[in-house]
KOLMIDO-587266 format. One record per residue: x, y, z of N, C-alpha, C in turn; residue in one letter. Coordinates in steps of 0.1 Angstrom, whole numbers, plus 5000, padded with zeros to 4 digits. Layout:
<n_u: X&n_v: Y&n_w: Z&ca_u: X&ca_v: Y&ca_w: Z&c_u: X&c_v: Y&c_w: Z&type: A>
...
This chain:
<n_u: 5008&n_v: 4988&n_w: 5000&ca_u: 5000&ca_v: 5000&ca_w: 5000&c_u: 5009&c_v: 5013&c_w: 5000&type: M>
<n_u: 5019&n_v: 5013&n_w: 5008&ca_u: 5028&ca_v: 5024&ca_w: 5009&c_u: 5036&c_v: 5026&c_w: 4996&type: K>
<n_u: 5040&n_v: 5015&n_w: 4990&ca_u: 5048&ca_v: 5016&ca_w: 4978&c_u: 5039&c_v: 5022&c_w: 4967&type: K>
<n_u: 5026&n_v: 5017&n_w: 4966&ca_u: 5017&ca_v: 5022&ca_w: 4956&c_u: 5014&c_v: 5037&c_w: 4957&type: R>
<n_u: 5012&n_v: 5041&n_w: 4969&ca_u: 5010&ca_v: 5056&ca_w: 4972&c_u: 5022&c_v: 5064&c_w: 4968&type: L>
<n_u: 5034&n_v: 5059&n_w: 4971&ca_u: 5046&ca_v: 5066&ca_w: 4967&c_u: 5047&c_v: 5067&c_w: 4952&type: F>
<n_u: 5045&n_v: 5056&n_w: 4945&ca_u: 5046&ca_v: 5056&ca_w: 4931&c_u: 5036&c_v: 5066&c_w: 4925&type: T>
<n_u: 5024&n_v: 5066&n_w: 4930&ca_u: 5013&ca_v: 5075&ca_w: 4924&c_u: 5017&c_v: 5089&c_w: 4926&type: T>
<n_u: 5022&n_v: 5093&n_w: 4938&ca_u: 5027&ca_v: 5106&ca_w: 4941&c_u: 5038&c_v: 5110&c_w: 4932&type: M>
<n_u: 5048&n_v: 5101&n_w: 4930&ca_u: 5059&ca_v: 5104&ca_w: 4921&c_u: 5055&c_v: 5107&c_w: 4907&type: A>
<n_u: 5046&n_v: 5099&n_w: 4902&ca_u: 5041&ca_v: 5101&ca_w: 4888&c_u: 5033&c_v: 5114&c_w: 4887&type: I>
<n_u: 5025&n_v: 5117&n_w: 4897&ca_u: 5018&ca_v: 5130&ca_w: 4897&c_u: 5028&c_v: 5141&c_w: 4897&type: L>
<n_u: 5038&n_v: 5141&n_w: 4906&ca_u: 5048&ca_v: 5151&ca_w: 4907&c_u: 5055&c_v: 5153&c_w: 4894&type: G>
<n_u: 5060&n_v: 5142&n_w: 4887&ca_u: 5067&ca_v: 5143&ca_w: 4875&c_u: 5058&c_v: 5149&c_w: 4864&type: V>
<n_u: 5045&n_v: 5145&n_w: 4864&ca_u: 5036&ca_v: 5150&ca_w: 4854&c_u: 5034&c_v: 5165&c_w: 4856&type: S>
<n_u: 5033&n_v: 5170&n_w: 4868&ca_u: 5031&ca_v: 5184&ca_w: 4871&c_u: 5043&c_v: 5192&c_w: 4867&type: L>
<n_u: 5055&n_v: 5187&n_w: 4871&ca_u: 5067&ca_v: 5195&ca_w: 4867&c_u: 5069&c_v: 5195&c_w: 4852&type: F>
<n_u: 5065&n_v: 5184&n_w: 4845&ca_u: 5067&ca_v: 5184&ca_w: 4830&c_u: 5057&c_v: 5194&c_w: 4824&type: T>
<n_u: 5045&n_v: 5195&n_w: 4829&ca_u: 5035&ca_v: 5205&ca_w: 4824&c_u: 5040&c_v: 5219&c_w: 4827&type: F>
<n_u: 5046&n_v: 5222&n_w: 4838&ca_u: 5052&ca_v: 5235&ca_w: 4841&c_u: 5063&c_v: 5238&c_w: 4832&type: F>
<n_u: 5072&n_v: 5229&n_w: 4829&ca_u: 5083&ca_v: 5231&ca_w: 4820&c_u: 5079&c_v: 5234&c_w: 4806&type: A>
<n_u: 5069&n_v: 5227&n_w: 4801&ca_u: 5063&ca_v: 5230&ca_w: 4788&c_u: 5057&c_v: 5243&c_w: 4787&type: H>
<n_u: 5049&n_v: 5247&n_w: 4797&ca_u: 5043&ca_v: 5260&ca_w: 4798&c_u: 5053&c_v: 5271&c_w: 4798&type: T>
<n_u: 5063&n_v: 5270&n_w: 4806&ca_u: 5073&ca_v: 5281&ca_w: 4807&c_u: 5081&c_v: 5282&c_w: 4794&type: I>
<n_u: 5084&n_v: 5271&n_w: 4788&ca_u: 5092&ca_v: 5271&ca_w: 4776&c_u: 5084&c_v: 5277&c_w: 4764&type: S>
<n_u: 5071&n_v: 5274&n_w: 4764&ca_u: 5063&ca_v: 5280&ca_w: 4753&c_u: 5061&c_v: 5295&c_w: 4755&type: A>
<n_u: 5060&n_v: 5300&n_w: 4767&ca_u: 5059&ca_v: 5314&ca_w: 4769&c_u: 5072&c_v: 5321&c_w: 4766&type: S>
<n_u: 5084&n_v: 5314&n_w: 4768&ca_u: 5097&ca_v: 5320&ca_w: 4765&c_u: 5098&c_v: 5321&c_w: 4750&type: A>
<n_u: 5093&n_v: 5312&n_w: 4742&ca_u: 5093&ca_v: 5313&ca_w: 4728&c_u: 5086&c_v: 5325&c_w: 4723&type: C>
<n_u: 5074&n_v: 5328&n_w: 4729&ca_u: 5066&ca_v: 5339&ca_w: 4725&c_u: 5074&c_v: 5352&c_w: 4727&type: L>
<n_u: 5081&n_v: 5353&n_w: 4739&ca_u: 5089&ca_v: 5365&ca_w: 4742&c_u: 5101&c_v: 5366&c_w: 4733&type: W>
<n_u: 5106&n_v: 5354&n_w: 4728&ca_u: 5118&ca_v: 5354&ca_w: 4720&c_u: 5114&c_v: 5359&c_w: 4706&type: G>
<n_u: 5102&n_v: 5358&n_w: 4702&ca_u: 5098&ca_v: 5363&ca_w: 4688&c_u: 5097&c_v: 5378&c_w: 4688&type: A>
<n_u: 5097&n_v: 5385&n_w: 4699&ca_u: 5097&ca_v: 5400&ca_w: 4699&c_u: 5111&c_v: 5405&c_w: 4696&type: Y>
<n_u: 5112&n_v: 5413&n_w: 4686&ca_u: 5125&ca_v: 5419&ca_w: 4682&c_u: 5123&c_v: 5434&c_w: 4682&type: Q>
<n_u: 5129&n_v: 5441&n_w: 4693&ca_u: 5127&ca_v: 5456&ca_w: 4693&c_u: 5136&c_v: 5462&c_w: 4682&type: P>
<n_u: 5133&n_v: 5475&n_w: 4679&ca_u: 5141&ca_v: 5482&ca_w: 4669&c_u: 5155&c_v: 5485&c_w: 4675&type: E>
<n_u: 5165&n_v: 5483&n_w: 4667&ca_u: 5179&ca_v: 5486&ca_w: 4671&c_u: 5181&c_v: 5501&c_w: 4671&type: E>
<n_u: 5188&n_v: 5506&n_w: 4682&ca_u: 5191&ca_v: 5520&ca_w: 4683&c_u: 5201&c_v: 5524&c_w: 4671&type: P>
<n_u: 5200&n_v: 5537&n_w: 4667&ca_u: 5208&ca_v: 5542&ca_w: 4656&c_u: 5223&c_v: 5541&c_w: 4660&type: K>
<n_u: 5226&n_v: 5543&n_w: 4672&ca_u: 5241&ca_v: 5543&ca_w: 4676&c_u: 5247&c_v: 5529&c_w: 4676&type: T>
<n_u: 5239&n_v: 5518&n_w: 4676&ca_u: 5244&ca_v: 5505&ca_w: 4675&c_u: 5244&c_v: 5499&c_w: 4661&type: L>
<n_u: 5238&n_v: 5506&n_w: 4652&ca_u: 5237&ca_v: 5500&ca_w: 4638&c_u: 5251&c_v: 5502&c_w: 4631&type: R>
<n_u: 5254&n_v: 5491&n_w: 4623&ca_u: 5266&ca_v: 5492&ca_w: 4615&c_u: 5261&c_v: 5495&c_w: 4601&type: E>
<n_u: 5265&n_v: 5506&n_w: 4596&ca_u: 5261&ca_v: 5510&ca_w: 4582&c_u: 5273&c_v: 5512&c_w: 4573&type: E>
């Protein structure tokens, strides 16, 4: 009984952390798509 409870809690924890990792990485990709305009002083012309 104790081993089954531990296994269930471990699977639930791993699933939750995997969900968080996917959510955070997806939001980081959206922020990575934003490209602000480069200042004139930094441009190489």
